[in-house]
KOLTI-783114 format. One line per field, with one value per residue (C-alpha): x, y, z. Coordinates in steps of 0.2 Angstrom, whole numbers. Layout:
// KOLTI-783114
X: X ...;
Y: Y ...;
Z: Z ...;
This chain:
// KOLTI-783114
X: -213 -208 -190 -188 -169 -175 -181 -169 -167 -153 -151 -147 -154 -141 -123 -115 -97 -86 -82 -103 -105 -104 -92 -108 -119 -135 -134 -132 -147 -158 -153 -159 -175 -179 -175 -188 -201 -200 -201 -215 -219 -215 -232 -222 -204 -202 -206 -191 -187 -181 -173 -168 -162 -176 -176 -176 -160 -167 -166 -183 -187 -203 -208 -212 -213 -199 -207 -191 -173 -160 -141 -142 -152 -168 -184 -199 -214 -220 -226 -211 -218 -219 -209 -198 -198 -193 -178 -171 -171 -160 -150 -150 -141 -152 -152 -165 -165 -174 -177 -185 -184 -190 -173 -165 -158 -157 -148 -143 -140 -132 -136 -139 -158 -164 -179 -183 -186 -204 -209 -204 -215 -229 -229 -230 -244 -254 -253 -259 -278 -290 -293 -273 -271 -285 -278 -260 -270 -280 -268 -256 -245 -237 -247 -260 -278 -293 -300 -301 -319 -309 -299 -315 -325 -311 -310 -328 -328 -312 -322 -337 -325 -313 -329 -326 -308 -291 -281 -265 -250 -249 -232 -229 -229 -217 -202 -185 -169 -158 -141 -131 -113 -113 -122 -121 -128 -132 -136 -140 -128 -128 -120 -124 -109 -118 -110 -109 -103 -102 -98 -92 -91 -74 -69 -82 -78 -84 -74 -79 -76 -81 -88 -86 -104;
Y: 13 32 38 51 54 74 77 92 105 117 119 137 142 142 135 125 131 126 145 145 130 125 112 101 95 97 115 115 104 115 129 121 114 133 138 124 129 147 143 138 123 109 102 91 98 84 70 59 42 28 14 -2 -20 -32 -49 -56 -47 -33 -15 -5 13 21 40 43 60 67 71 78 81 85 86 67 63 61 54 46 35 18 0 -10 -25 -19 -23 -8 -12 -31 -24 -12 -24 -37 -23 -6 2 14 27 42 56 72 80 98 100 118 123 110 102 84 77 58 53 36 32 19 17 14 14 29 29 23 38 48 38 39 58 59 46 56 71 62 64 51 44 42 33 21 19 13 0 -6 -8 -23 -13 -24 -38 -46 -41 -46 -30 -11 -16 -26 -12 1 -13 -14 4 5 -7 3 19 13 3 19 32 35 27 34 27 21 20 0 -8 -13 6 20 30 28 40 38 44 50 44 51 65 72 89 91 107 107 118 122 109 95 100 100 103 88 91 76 76 59 55 49 47 58 72 77 75 86 82 89 75 74 77;
Z: -460 -458 -460 -447 -454 -458 -440 -437 -422 -418 -399 -396 -380 -367 -363 -349 -344 -331 -325 -320 -312 -293 -285 -279 -292 -280 -281 -300 -300 -288 -301 -315 -307 -302 -320 -327 -313 -319 -337 -348 -357 -345 -336 -323 -321 -308 -320 -320 -329 -317 -325 -316 -320 -318 -311 -329 -333 -344 -340 -338 -339 -332 -327 -310 -300 -289 -273 -265 -266 -253 -251 -250 -264 -275 -267 -275 -268 -276 -271 -264 -271 -289 -303 -299 -280 -284 -296 -282 -268 -280 -288 -280 -293 -304 -316 -316 -329 -331 -348 -351 -369 -367 -360 -371 -356 -348 -332 -330 -312 -307 -289 -275 -271 -251 -244 -233 -215 -212 -203 -217 -229 -216 -216 -235 -236 -224 -235 -251 -256 -249 -267 -270 -252 -257 -274 -267 -257 -270 -283 -282 -294 -310 -305 -320 -318 -325 -330 -325 -316 -305 -298 -298 -288 -276 -273 -271 -256 -249 -251 -239 -227 -224 -224 -206 -204 -204 -220 -214 -226 -231 -227 -245 -251 -247 -252 -260 -260 -274 -268 -283 -287 -305 -312 -329 -335 -354 -362 -380 -391 -411 -422 -411 -401 -383 -367 -356 -338 -327 -308 -300 -282 -277 -259 -254 -266 -282 -298 -312 -331 -348 -359 -379 -385;
């Protein structure tokens, strides 16, 4: 057992005030993302946590990589037959979040996940390294396997099979876009009086509120 009650940090790097934000949360997201990209201390600024409600009724969170963001939402790729893919098919309401401790910031996004067009998934898959393409085919994501050796053996078989062949995207693998309905921006502040600004989509317009920390 270890008591972590004495872990303390004072957040003092920045502030988030209403007179310095845009009317559209995607513009603020873009600004924050550029700032974390240009800062030091974050290896993968596009790492985000995706939370779904599983078929067993439990929430589950895992870290995936954001591959694109547009005015419509946030795109990531995965196996459609994985645990998260099955959860999204049953309940497309998801939460994604970013945590950038070097800037003392996090963003929490509620949204609706839907598959992107097949040609867009094809285009991204084509750009992936050969090993990543084969890995997507080899892995029946989230299923029980006997050993690591099982995966490596299957990979070697596929490497030989596709030595001179084009590797096409399997139908069970592709992208999702999460279209936000709520985006909360959190900026750490001293004395735990953090800044929390929430955008909520209401009738195609974004309503902005400040939340108590």
